[in-house]
Each structure stands twice: as C-alpha cells, then as structure tokens.
N, C-alpha and C positions, 0 to 999 in steps of 0.2 A: 504493500500500500504506499502510496506516495504521501509525503508530508504536506501540510497546509501551507499555502503560500500567504504569509501574514500581510504582506504589502497589498496583495490583491484583496484580502479580507478587509483591511483597514480602509481602503479606498472605495469599497462597494457595499458598505454595511448600510441597510435601510432598516430602521426599527419600525415595525408595525405594531400599533397599539389599538386595541388592548391585546395584551399577551394572553395566550390560552393558559389555563391552570397547569397544564404539563410544562409549558415553557417557564412559567413562574416558579413551579417546584424545582425544575432543573437548575434555574439560575440561583435559587437559594441553596441548593446542594453545592453548586459551584463555589458560591461565596464561602460556604463552610469548609470545603475541601482546601480552597486556596488560603484560608487563614490558618491552616494547620501545617506547619513546616515539616513535621515528622511524616505526615501523610504524603506530602509532595515528594519527599526524598524516596519514600518506599514505592510510591506509585511510579516515579520516574525509572527506578530499577526494574519494576515489573513491566513497564511499557517497552523497555529496551529488550527484555527477554522474549517478548512476543512480537517484536518488529514494528512497534507503533511509537509515535511521539507521546510525550506526556499529554499534550493537548487532546490528541485523539482518544487516548484512554480515558481521561477525566470527562471528556464530553460524553462518551458512551456510558460511563458510570453514572454521571448525573442524570441522564435520561432513564436509565435503568431505575434509579431511586425515585424519580418522578413518576414512572409507570407504577412502581410499587405503592406509592402514596395514593394514586388514583384508584388502584385496585383495592387497597385497604379501605378507602373512604366508601367505595361502592359496596364492599362487603358489609360495612357498618351502616349503610343506608344513608350516608351523607352526600353521595353522588357527586363528588368533585370531578370535573372534567376540564 
C-alpha cells in the first residue's frame, strides 16, 4: 500500500458539515490516540511490521472504534449513526 501524500491532502481538504456521528466518533478517537505518546510509539512499531504508515493504521483503528461505538449504541437502543 502506498503512503498518503500529505501535501495533496493539505491542499485539497474540504470539510463538509455537519459531520456524521461515525466521523465525529472517529475524530474523537483520533484526538485521544494522538494525545497518548506511548500509544503512538507502539502503534508506529506495529504499523511498520504490517507495511503501513502510522497515519494509515491510526485512521483504520479510529474508524473501527467509531463503528464499535455505533454498534454498541444501536444494541442499547440509543441509535447513534
């Protein structure tokens, strides 16, 4: 898998509001992960082992957490989407 071209991302970002709950949950997970230095070090090592960049791995993990939050809320009847 090819790495993300950050210059391309920086120059072409359009934020569409409102965010979906999935996007919001993923963003909150990203904020938490990025605030934890030990997690970032460990995740970077894991990413290298599986041939991904740290950004790719964390992005995937954040959306996995978001999906889990939505699933849990639907299970409990709060219906977050």
